[in-house]
N, C-alpha and C positions, 0 to 999 in steps of 0.2 A: 504493499499501499505505499501512496504516496507520503513522502515525510516519516514514516515510522523507524525506529530502530529494528534490529534484527530480532529482538527479543519480542517485541510489540508484533510485528508481522508473523513469528511464529505463533504466537498466542491468538493471534486474531483467528488464524486457520485451526488452531486446535478448538476454538469455541465454536466455528463452524462444523466441524466434525463432531463436536458433541451434541450440537444440534440435529445433525443427521443419526447420531446413535438413541437420541430420543425418540425421534420417528420410527427409528427401527424398533426400538423397544416396543413402542405402540403396536407395530406389528405384528411383534412377537405374543403379546397379551392378547391381541385379536384372534391368533390361532389356537391359544390356550383355552379362550372362552368358546370359541367354535366347535371344539372337541365335545363340551358337555352335552348331556342330554336334554331334549325338548321337552320330554313329558309325553302325557298320554295325547290322544287324537284330539279330545276335546279342547285339551290347553293350546294344542298347536290351531286350532280352530279361530278361538279366542285372539290368540298372537296374531295370526294372518290378518285378521282383522284390522288391529292395530298397526300393523306395519303396511298395509296398503292405504289407510287412511291418512297416514304419516308422509309415505310417497306422495300421494296425491297432492299434499298440502304443500310440501317444499317444491314440488314440480312449478306449481301454480304462482307461488310466490316468485320464483325466478322471473319466471315470464313476466311480472308485474313490476318487477325493478330494473329490468335489464335496461329498457330504454333510457332511464333516467341515468344508470351507470354510463353508457355510450356518451350522453348528454355532457355530464361531467367531466367526463374524460378528455374530451375535446376543449373545454372551459379551462381545465388545468393547465393543459398544453399550452394554450395562447395566454394564460396569466403572466408566464414568465416575460411576454414580449411587451407588458404594459410598464414595467421598470428596469432599471439597468442592472445586469445581473450582481451578485453579491461579488464581495471582495474575496471570500472563499472561492468561489467558483470561478473567478477571473484566476485567482492564484493557482487552481489546480489544473485549469486549462490554459495555460500561459501559453503564450505562441500563437492562439486561436484569434480571431476578429472577435467582435462582441455578438454579431448576428449568429457566428458559429457556436459560441460558446451559449446563447439563448435556445438555440435549436434542440441545442444537447440536454442541458437542463431541462427543458419543456418535455423533450423525449423523455428522459429520465424521471420526470414527476408524472406522467402520464402512464407511463410503464408501471411504477411502484404504485399508483392507486390503482391501476389494473390488479395488481399482484396482492396488495393488502386487501381489496373486495373479494377476490378469489381466495384467499388464506382464510379469511374471515367465515367466508361461505362453506368453506372445506370444512375448517373446524366444526361448524354447525350441522353441516347435512352427514360428514362422516361420524361424528360423536353422538349424533340424533340416531343415524341406524344403528350404531353399534349397540345403544342403550334399549333399542328396541329388539336387538338379538339376546341381550342379557336378560331382558325382564323373563322370559320365557323359561330361560335356563335356571335362572333364581329360584322360580316357583318348583322347578322341580326337584331341585338340590334341596329345598326345603323339606321335602317329603323323608329326608333320610339324614341330614345335618346340618345344624346349623351354624358350625364352622364353614362348611364349602360354601352356602348360600351367602354368607359375609364376604367370601373371598373372591366368589364370583360376580357378586354386585358390586363391589369395589373396584374388583379389575377391569370390569365392564365400564365403568365411569374413569378409570386411570386412562383408557386409552383417550377418550375426549381430553384430559387433563395435558396428556403427553404430545397432543395433536398441538394443543394451545401454546404450549412451549417451545417445543420444537420449530413449527410453522414460523410463531412469532421471531425468535432468537435467529432463525436461517435467514429471514427476510431483512430484518434489521443488519444482521452482519454483512450479507453480501451485498447489500447497498452502500454499507461504510467501506469496504473494503474496495469496490470500483470506483466509487466517488470521493472518497479522502474527505477532506475538509469541506467539500460542498455538499456531502452527503445531506445535510438537513433540509436541502432546496428540495430533494428527491423524498427525503423521509416524512416531508407534510404529506404526499401525496399518498404515502405509503398508510400512515396514521388515519388519513382522511377515508381512505377506501373501506379500512378495517372499521371505522368508526362507524360509516353511514352504512354499512350492512348488518352492524350490530343492534342501529336502531330500529332497520326495517325487521330483524329476526326476533328483536325485543319485543317491539308492538304487535307486530303480526301474530307472534306466539302467544304474546299475553293474551291478546283479544280472544283469540281462538279457545286458548286454555281454560280461560274462566267463563265466557260464553256458555259452555259445554258445562262446566263444574257447576254454576250456580245453577242453571236451569236445571240441571240433574238433582240437584239435592232439594230445590225446592218443590218441586213436584214428587219427587221418587221418597224421600226420607222424611218432609215434613208434611207433604198431603197424603201421599200414600202409604206412609208408615213402612216401607218396604226397604231392607238393607241398602248399603251405598252403591255395591258394584253388581247388584241384581241384574240378571241379563234380559230381564221384562222391560227395562228401563233403556229406552231407545237412544239415550244420551249417553250410556255408559262408554261406548267405544270411544265417541267423542272427546268424553272426558280423559281417557288414559291417553288417545293420540295428544291430546292437548299437554299432556305433562311431559311428551318428549320434544313437541316442536317449540314449547316455552321454556321449561326448565331445562332441556338439555342443550338444544341448537342456540335457543335465545342467551342464557347465561353463558355459556363457553364462548357465543359472539363476543357478548358483552366484556368479559374477563381478557379476551384476547385482544380487544381493542385498546382496553386501560396498559396491558402489556406493551401494544405498541406505541402508545402515547406518552406511556414515561420514559420509552426509549427516545424519542423525537425531542421532547423538552430536554432530557439531560443531555442529550448531542448538543441543543441549540446553546442550553446555558454553559456547557463545558466548553463551546468553541468563543465564549466570551472570556473565560479563563485562560484558554490557548492564547489568545491575544494579548492578555496582561503577563502570562507568565513565558511564554514562547514553547512551553511543553505539549506536547501530544497525549500524556496520560491522562486530563481531563476528559477527554472524549473516546479513548479506549477502556478506561476504567469501568464503566456501564457495562460495556458488553462481557468484560470478564467475569463481572458479578452474576450478571443472568447465566454465563455458562456453568458457573460452580451451580448457580440454582437449578438446573436443569439435570445435571449430574446427581444433585441432592436429592431432588424429588425421585429419580429412578431408583434409590437405594432406599427410601423412605417409603416409598407407596409398595414396594415388592415387599417388604415387611409384612404389610398386613393381611393376615392370612384367617385370621377370625381364632387363631388357636389362643385360647387361655382367657378368649374373650367372657365366657360362663355365661352366656344369654345377653351379654351387652355390647353390641358391635361397637359403640363408641370407646371403648377402652382399644381396641385394636387400633382404631381410626388414629385417635389421640398418640399411640405409640408411634406409627410412622411417620405424622405430621412434627411430632418432639425431634425425633431422629433426624430427619432432613432440616431442621431449623438449627441444631447443634453442628449439623457437618458445613452448613453454609457459614456460621458464625465462624468455626474455625477456617474454613477456607478464606473468610473475607479477612481475617486477621493476620494471615499469611500475606494474602494480596497486598494489605496495608502497608504491613512493615517492610517488605522486599521490594515491592514495584512502586508504590506510592511513596513511600519513605517518608510518612505521616500518619498518625491516626485519626485524623478529622475524618477522613472517606469511610473508614472503618465505625466510627459511633454514627454516623449519617445512613449507611446501611442497615446498621444493626439496629437504629431507631425504629426503622422500618419495619423490620421483622417483628419488633417489641410491639409497634402499632397494631401488626396483623392479630398478634395473639390477644392484646388486651381488647381489641373490635370482637373476636372470636368471643372472648369472656363474659364481655358488656351484652353482646347479643343472646349469647346462652341464658345469662340470668333474666333477661326479661321476656325469652322465648320458651325455655325449656321447661318441662313438666314437674322438674324437682326443685324448681326456684317458687319463692312467694309470688311475683306478679301472676303467674299463669294459675296458681292455686286459688289465687283472689279472685280472678276472673270467672274459675270453675265455680267457686263457692256463692259469687253474686248471681249465678243462674236461678237459684232457689226463688229470688223473687221476678223472674222473669226476663226477656231479651234484652227489655229496656236498658235495666241496671246492668244488665251483662255487656252491653254495647259501651255503656257510659265509662263502666272500667276500664274496659280495653282502650277506649280512646285516651284516658288521663293515662295510662301506662306507655302508650306511643309517644305522647307529648314530651312527657318524663325522659325518656329514653333517647330523644331526640336531644335535648339538652347536653345529658351526659356525653353521647358523640362527637358532638360540637368539640366540647371540653377537651376531649381527648385529641382531637385533631389538631386544638388550637394549642395544646400542650407538645402536640409534635413539630409544630412549625415552631414554637419558643425553643424547643431544643435545638432545632437548626440555627438561629440565632445565637445563641449559646456556644454552640460548637464552633460556630466562625465568628465568635465575640472579637470587635474592633477591625474585622477586615471588610473591605468593601462588598458593598449589597450583591454584587454578583456571585459572590460565596456562597451569602447566605440562602439566594433562590438554589443556586448548584444544590446545596445540602437539602432543600427541600424536595428535588428533583431525585436525589439519590434515596431519600425517606421511600419516594413511591418505586423506586427501582429495588430496593431491599424488601419491601412490604409486597410486591408481586414476584418476588424468588423463587416463593413456594406455589407458583400457579399449577404446576401439575397436581400438588396435595389438594389445593382449594377447590381445581375444579372436578376431581374425582370425588371429593366429598359431595359437591353440590348433585353430580351426577346421581351418585348411590340414591339420593332422595326419590326422584321418580322411576329408577329403576326398581326401588324395593317398593314403592306405592304402585306401578305396573304388576310386579310380582303377585303382590295382593290381591290387586283386582282380579288379575287371572285365575290366582287361586279360588276365589269367591265364585266366578263365574263358572269353574269349571269344576266345582263342588268338591274340593280336596276335603282331606279328612281335618279334624278341630287341632291335631297337632301340630300338622304343616300350616295350617291357617295362623295358629299363635306364633309359629316363629317368623314368619311372615308379616305378622302385625306387629311383632316387635321390631323388625329390622324398617317397618314403616315409620314406626314411632322416632325410632333415630334418626332414619331419612329426614324428616320434618324438620329436626333440629340442624342437621347439618345443612339441608336448605337456607334455613333463616340464618345460620351462621357465614355461609359464603355470600348472602344479598346482602349481609354488614358488612364483610367483605369486599366484595363489588361497590359498594356504595363509598365506602372509607377510599378505595384505591381512585375510585372517579373523582372525588373532592382534591386528594392530594394530586391527580396528574393533572386536576384544572387549575390547580393552584399552580403547579409547574407551568402548564402552557401559560397562565398569567404572567408570570414573570417572564416567561420566554416572548410573551407580546410587548411588553415593556421593552425587553431587552432588545428586539428586533428593530421597535419604533425609533430607538434611541439612538441605534445604531445609521439609521438611515437620516434621521433629523434631530440631533441632540436637544433643539431648541423646543421640539413638539411636546416633550415630557419632563422639561426642565424643573419643575415643579412639582411632578408626580402625577397623580391622579387628586385635583380637586373636589371633592365633594362640595364645597361652600358654592362653586359654580352651578347656575341655575341648569344649564345644558347638561353638565354632568351627574347632577342630581336625579334630571330627567331621565337619564340614561339608567340611571341605580333602580329607579323606580320601573320603570319597563322590564328591567332584566328581571326584577325581584316578580314581578307579575306573571312573565313567562312561565315559569314551571307549575303555575297554578293553572293557566288556561291549558297548557298541555297534557295536567292530571285530569281536569275536567271533559278534556275531549275524548280521552282513553278510556275513563269510568263510563262515560256517556256511551259510548261505543259499547263495550261491554253488557251495559243495563239494556239498550236496545236489542243486541243480539240474545242475551240470554232471555229476554221477553220471547221473541220467536222460538228458542229451544224449549221453553215453557208449555208455549201454546202445541208447539210439534209433541212434545211427551203426553201431554193431556190427550192429545187428539187420539194417539195410537194405544192407549189406557183405555179408550172407548170402543176399541175393534174388540168385536165378540171373540172370547176364547185367548186374549192376549193374556190375560192376568192370571187365568188358570193354567197356561205355560202350554197350552197347545198350539196357540200361532207364535211365531219369531217374532222380534221387533226388527224393525227396519231401521240398521245403525247408519245406512249410507245416508238418508235423508237430514240426520243432525250432522253428520260430518260436513255435509254440502254447505248448510246453513251457516256453520261457524267458519267455513272456508272462504266462501264469500264475503260475510261480514268482515273477515279479518284483513283481506285484500282493500277493501275496500279503504280503509281507513289509512293504509301506509304512505302513500304519495302525499297527500295532505299534511300529514304529519312531519314528514321529512322536508317539507316546502316550507314550514312553518320554522323550523331549525336552522334551516339554511339561507332563509332569505332575512330573518329579522336582523341577524347582526350586520349585514350589508345595508338594511335600510337605516339602521341607527348610525352607523359609523358614517356613509355618505350623506345624511341628512345634519348631523349633530358634531361629525368631527371626530379623531381619535381619541381623545381624552374622553370624552361622552361614551365612547363604544367601550373604553378600559373600565366607567363605572357600571356599564349595561353588564360587563362582565363577571364584576364583583357581587351585582344584584341576582345572576341567575346562579353563581356556584352557594352563595348563602343560603338563598330561599330554596335552591334544588336539593343542596344537603339536608337541611331542616325537615321537609316535606317527604323527602324519599325514606330517611329514618322513620319517621314517623310512622308511615304507611306500612314500611315492610316489617317493623316489630310489633304494632298492632294488629297486623293481619297474620302473623305468626305466633303470637299470643293465643288470638283466638280460635286459631285452628287448634294446637295444642290443649286447648281448655276442652274443646270437643271432644278429643281423643282422650284426654283423662276421664270423661264422664262416661265415653262409651268402655272404656275398661271397668268400669266399677261393676259388681254383680248386679245384675237385672233384679229389682227389687219394687215393685208398684206401689207397695205401701210405704218405702221409705222416698220413693221419689227420685231413684238413682237408675243408672246404668241407659242401656238403648230403650228408645221408645217412651221413656220418662219426659215429663213436661220440662226437667231441666235440661234434658237432651235436645229437646226440641228447642229451645231458647239459645242452647251454643250452637246449634246448627244455622241459625239466623246470625249470630254474631258470627260464625265462620264464614258463611255466604257474603255478610258487609266485607269481611277484610278481603275475601278473595281476589277482586279485583284490585285491590289497594297493596296488597304484598306481591302480587303474580304479574302486575300488569301496570299501572301508573306510577308505581314506586321505583321498581327496575328498569322502565323505560326512560327513566328522569337522568340513569346514568350515561348512555350514549348520547342522550340529548344535551346535556353538559357539556360533552367533551366533541360534539359536531360544532356546536356554537364556537367555544373557544377556539378550535380548528380552522374553521373557515373566516375568523376573526383573525388568526395569526396570518395567514394565506392572503387575505385582503389588506392588511395592516400598510404593506409599501405602498400599495394604491393608494388608500386613503389617505397615508401621511402627505401624500406628494399634491394632491388637492388643494391647493391652496385658498379658492374659492369655489362656490356651486357653480359647476361646469354643465353645458347641457347634456353632458355623458351621465353627470350625477343624478340631475334631474329625470333623467329616464329610468336610469337604475332605481330611485326612490320610488317613482310612479308606478312602474311596471311590478315591482318588487311589493307595494303595498296593496294593489290589484289582486296580485298573486294571493296574498296571506289572508286577505279579506275572502274572497273566495275559497281557499281552503278552509278558512274557518266555516262559513256557510254550508259547505258542502259538506264537512265533517257533522255539522249538527242536526243536516235534512234529516237525518232517519233512516231507518230500513224497515220501518213497519210496513210501508207500501207495497213492500215485496211478500210479504208474509201470505197473503191470500193465495197468489200464484203458485206458492210451493205447497200451499196446503190443498190447493184445488186440484195440482196435477195430481197428487197422492190419491185423493179420493177417486 
């Protein structure tokens, strides 16, 4: 690589090799999982319906988003022609004319955007398909061994985790090797591609899964009083499909783009230190850290085998996580001492690992059945669904405060670590915290995917009529899966905020590099235009959440009507006539695809409107508002929803006794189902969707910053961008709010 020492060159090629080893490890685990038994004919029948539904959804989603990907590829290519090439690009391609440099950088950015989008799509699609392959095998293994079921479920999820780790590290490293100091110009495209696809997969998967889940619960468990995964309920297959397209494909793409974005921000901020010190180590260090992380994840995840868990899968999962964390810390210490020759870098990435662990424990406290908050929600069910919902709201709000304080303490730690040094070092420290936090991405994604795999296995077991002992094994795994899903949602939100803060620092650094006078006095909140930007930014996550929750509500209404209609079919409730699962899957798929483009337009165009209308400083205020409001709202929704869900499971696990109002079918249980139904779109749709939304907005701002800062006055081009963008945003909001109810009679009539 241009300008690297011999050690750095060898080290970077070693990192690339580790990324490839991570991908080969995923293939190795796939072969192990695929050798396992798929169970009885009935189990495979249910599994096949889930598989076909998931494949159909992802295929339709790809067709929906492909035109926008092509359009943005062209836009990103031409974006480099509006401003002069960066000094780093001019140095990297010295000897070439300005036009040739722009051509090379434009091609690199466009190619990196396609690669980021493709890798994000691969992580989501391949990971989801392996989760579907794993669920039936977990159900089959539960008939013979708890330990074997744990191992298959976790290793099926680890495949997704290692794809996330391996592809993210491979993409970032290969771009850096080819582009050298000019890598950030291309990495902006790489990060934007991954982030945009994550937004699509998060929003679409979230709407799909919660429309099916809410509709199935309201009609099945509350109205008809039948079990959760009763085969007579037409929405149960759509619910199982949704677990995969939402929690597997969506979350994997979400964490993947955080993984990408922290590399982007780390290298941009590292370049500012290279300019100060003349040492390349500041931009090589993040990639070496990530290489150690992939290596540690391979070892830690392979240790999760279920042995010695004694009925608690969380014991085995934690063992692997903390083993990986210990290996990382040891590796970082060696790297800091011998390569960086200073310990501040070690402390920065170490704080990131500690942050991941603290957020894990904090989320666990507010959402796990063993702690007071969930127990309090379950106890409040005695007086009805209203008090249960109120208690959950209070717990969700409280958890947001502590999460913000933890992140604030993390940023403060970066200030202390680089105390007395220029602000560029502090911002670099924050970026390294994000790098450290996502070092254990392989473990985190494996934990997340474990949840829907166990949930699907439990559903397959119920629909296939497995024995009570096997069902109990799957129920235990499902309960642990709820906790691991909640934990990884916390990590995803925390990493999104840290990544956004890092991008915010990159935004300030890039603007100052182009025009030092633009932010000479910082981002002054006392200026009316900046405060306006801050207000708009703070409001945007609420509008985004409103649209996603409303989309779930509309879609769930259609599912409710469809399930009710099928319940009225003669012989269906007696088990003589099979339910039509395809209709429910089709309703959810159509509703999810309908919302994708309008919400993406909102995230992409709003920063451009604010930036061109109010200026680069106001855009900085807008970003600050988005980060603060989005963090508080996302944590509240994720934790409140997770707590309601586990409170319901606590009540379901009680011995059923009508006299004591306990167990399934009791009034307490019905109240908890209502609470869980309210929380579902919060924790699995609106809350998680805010993560990629925050990062899309920050990346668009970072890409547009060089153009906006050079606009000294309102030009005709700026007026056109503002006008067209405003019309597109207004139309998108109107289109998203228009509703889908007018389509319901056609679907029902067609069935009749």
